Structures are given as structure tokens and as C-alpha cells.
ROKOLVEX-25899 format. One record per residue (C-alpha): residue number from 1; x, z, y. Coordinates in Angstrom, 1 decimal, padded with zeros to 4 digits, m for minus. Example, Ala and Ser with C-alpha at 12.3 -4.5 7.8 and 13.67 -1.06 7.14 Angstrom:
// residues 2
+------+--------+--------+--------+
: dogu :      x :      z :      y :
+------+--------+--------+--------+
:    1 :  012.3 :  007.8 : m004.5 :
:    2 :  013.7 :  007.1 : m001.1 :
+------+--------+--------+--------+
This chain:
// residues 130
+------+--------+--------+--------+
: dogu :      x :      z :      y :
+------+--------+--------+--------+
:    1 :  023.4 : m000.3 : m001.1 :
:    2 :  021.0 : m003.1 : m002.1 :
:    3 :  017.5 : m003.4 : m000.6 :
:    4 :  014.6 : m005.6 : m001.8 :
:    5 :  011.4 : m006.2 :  000.1 :
:    6 :  008.6 : m008.1 : m001.6 :
:    7 :  005.3 : m009.3 : m000.2 :
:    8 :  002.6 : m010.7 : m002.4 :
:    9 : m000.1 : m013.1 : m001.2 :
:   10 : m002.4 : m014.2 : m004.1 :
:   11 : m000.2 : m015.3 : m007.0 :
:   12 :  002.9 : m015.9 : m004.8 :
:   13 :  005.5 : m013.2 : m004.2 :
:   14 :  007.9 : m013.6 : m001.3 :
:   15 :  011.2 : m012.0 : m000.7 :
:   16 :  011.4 : m012.6 :  003.1 :
:   17 :  014.4 : m012.7 :  005.4 :
:   18 :  014.3 : m009.3 :  007.3 :
:   19 :  015.6 : m008.9 :  010.8 :
:   20 :  017.2 : m005.6 :  011.8 :
:   21 :  016.4 : m002.7 :  009.5 :
:   22 :  013.5 : m001.5 :  007.4 :
:   23 :  012.1 :  001.9 :  008.4 :
:   24 :  010.4 :  004.0 :  005.7 :
:   25 :  008.6 :  007.1 :  007.0 :
:   26 :  007.0 :  009.8 :  004.9 :
:   27 :  005.7 :  013.3 :  005.7 :
:   28 :  005.7 :  016.3 :  003.4 :
:   29 :  001.9 :  016.4 :  003.0 :
:   30 : m001.3 :  014.9 :  004.2 :
:   31 :  000.0 :  011.6 :  005.8 :
:   32 :  000.3 :  008.1 :  004.4 :
:   33 :  003.8 :  006.7 :  003.9 :
:   34 :  004.6 :  003.9 :  006.4 :
:   35 :  007.0 :  001.0 :  006.1 :
:   36 :  008.0 : m001.0 :  009.2 :
:   37 :  010.0 : m004.2 :  009.2 :
:   38 :  010.5 : m007.5 :  011.0 :
:   39 :  010.3 : m010.7 :  009.0 :
:   40 :  011.7 : m014.1 :  010.1 :
:   41 :  008.9 : m016.7 :  010.0 :
:   42 :  009.9 : m019.8 :  008.2 :
:   43 :  008.1 : m022.7 :  006.6 :
:   44 :  007.7 : m020.9 :  003.3 :
:   45 :  006.5 : m017.3 :  004.0 :
:   46 :  002.7 : m016.8 :  004.3 :
:   47 :  001.2 : m013.3 :  004.2 :
:   48 : m001.7 : m011.5 :  005.8 :
:   49 : m003.1 : m008.0 :  006.4 :
:   50 : m004.1 : m006.4 :  003.1 :
:   51 : m001.4 : m008.0 :  001.1 :
:   52 :  000.7 : m005.7 : m001.2 :
:   53 :  004.3 : m004.8 : m000.1 :
:   54 :  007.0 : m003.2 : m002.4 :
:   55 :  010.3 : m001.9 : m001.2 :
:   56 :  013.2 : m001.0 : m003.5 :
:   57 :  016.7 :  000.4 : m002.8 :
:   58 :  019.3 :  000.1 : m005.4 :
:   59 :  016.6 : m001.1 : m007.8 :
:   60 :  014.6 :  002.1 : m007.3 :
:   61 :  011.0 :  001.8 : m006.2 :
:   62 :  010.6 :  003.7 : m002.9 :
:   63 :  007.4 :  002.2 : m001.4 :
:   64 :  004.2 :  000.4 : m002.5 :
:   65 :  001.5 : m000.2 :  000.0 :
:   66 : m000.4 : m002.8 :  002.0 :
:   67 :  000.1 : m004.7 :  005.2 :
:   68 : m002.1 : m003.2 :  007.9 :
:   69 : m000.7 : m004.8 :  011.0 :
:   70 :  001.4 : m007.9 :  011.8 :
:   71 :  002.4 : m009.5 :  015.1 :
:   72 :  004.4 : m012.6 :  015.7 :
:   73 :  006.5 : m013.1 :  018.9 :
:   74 :  007.6 : m016.3 :  020.5 :
:   75 :  010.9 : m016.2 :  018.6 :
:   76 :  008.9 : m016.4 :  015.3 :
:   77 :  009.7 : m012.8 :  014.3 :
:   78 :  006.8 : m011.0 :  012.6 :
:   79 :  006.7 : m007.3 :  013.2 :
:   80 :  004.9 : m005.7 :  010.3 :
:   81 :  003.5 : m002.3 :  009.4 :
:   82 :  002.4 : m001.3 :  005.9 :
:   83 :  000.9 :  001.9 :  004.7 :
:   84 :  000.7 :  003.3 :  001.2 :
:   85 : m002.6 :  004.0 : m000.6 :
:   86 : m003.0 :  007.4 :  000.8 :
:   87 : m004.1 :  005.7 :  004.0 :
:   88 : m007.3 :  004.6 :  002.3 :
:   89 : m008.1 :  008.1 :  001.2 :
:   90 : m007.8 :  009.6 :  004.8 :
:   91 : m011.2 :  008.2 :  005.8 :
:   92 : m014.3 :  010.5 :  006.0 :
:   93 : m017.0 :  009.8 :  003.6 :
:   94 : m019.7 :  011.7 :  001.7 :
:   95 : m020.7 :  010.9 : m001.8 :
:   96 : m022.9 :  012.7 : m004.4 :
:   97 : m022.0 :  012.4 : m008.0 :
:   98 : m024.3 :  013.8 : m010.7 :
:   99 : m023.2 :  014.3 : m014.3 :
:  100 : m019.8 :  012.6 : m013.8 :
:  101 : m016.5 :  013.6 : m015.3 :
:  102 : m013.5 :  013.9 : m012.9 :
:  103 : m011.9 :  010.8 : m014.3 :
:  104 : m015.1 :  008.8 : m013.6 :
:  105 : m015.1 :  010.0 : m010.0 :
:  106 : m011.5 :  009.1 : m009.6 :
:  107 : m012.0 :  005.6 : m011.1 :
:  108 : m015.1 :  005.1 : m008.9 :
:  109 : m013.2 :  005.9 : m005.7 :
:  110 : m010.2 :  003.9 : m006.8 :
:  111 : m012.4 :  000.9 : m007.6 :
:  112 : m014.4 :  001.1 : m004.3 :
:  113 : m011.1 :  001.1 : m002.3 :
:  114 : m009.3 : m001.3 : m004.6 :
:  115 : m006.6 :  001.2 : m005.2 :
:  116 : m004.0 :  001.1 : m008.0 :
:  117 : m004.7 :  004.1 : m010.2 :
:  118 : m002.2 :  003.9 : m013.1 :
:  119 : m002.7 :  007.5 : m014.3 :
:  120 : m006.3 :  008.1 : m015.3 :
:  121 : m006.8 :  011.3 : m017.2 :
:  122 : m009.7 :  011.8 : m019.5 :
:  123 : m011.7 :  014.9 : m019.1 :
:  124 : m014.4 :  015.9 : m021.6 :
:  125 : m016.4 :  018.3 : m019.5 :
:  126 : m019.1 :  017.0 : m017.1 :
:  127 : m019.4 :  018.6 : m013.7 :
:  128 : m021.2 :  017.9 : m010.4 :
:  129 : m019.3 :  017.0 : m007.2 :
:  130 : m021.1 :  017.3 : m003.9 :
+------+--------+--------+--------+
């Protein structure tokens, strides 16, 4: 079984040395996926909270999310927690949209939270969301 962890910081993508195991946690509904791992700090790796993280097993994409927490210990091991995009949609917010199509509302929310939204359906009927 091959595993690949990638962390992007700006235009640079790192494949860090991972200590111990990588833990991927999901729930059936309503909770963001979580990826926890420990990275060995070296002279090359440089990442921060908010950077994208991708995790593959046997060349199959399992996780795509963002670094939410990292902590380095005295042995230069960086304990890292990343969550998928659902985490951004768990906040409580109120918005009023008038004469907007569903795809326009989805694009607006995705843009505001800088989410990747690869599937963007087009709807022809306008409606009001309150």
C-alpha cells in the first residue's frame, strides 16, 4: 500500500517525511473530514495554517483539505491537523439573496470562503433564498 501526502505553500508543493501514521477520520454525515499527521521538520519544508493538503492511498485521492493547526515540539516534529472544506460551511451565518439562481448562491458562498467548487450546475429559474 503506497501513501502520498502533499502540502502546498504558494507555488511550492512538499511531500514531507511523515513520522508514525496518518489518521484520516470521517463521519457519515454533518462533520468535516479530518487528517492528522506528524511531519519531520527539515531545512526544506515550509507550510502554515491555511495551506492545502492532499492525501492519496494507492494513487486514489482520499482527502483534500486545509491545515488548521500545527505544533512543533523540541524534537522538530510538527503535529498537524487538517480539515476538509465542509469545516468552512459549519459556521453560522445569515445572508439574504434576492433574484439569484442557485448556482449564483453556491458560487458566492464558495468565493467568500475561498472553497474549491469544481461542480457548478447552471439553473435557469430565479428564486429567493432567505
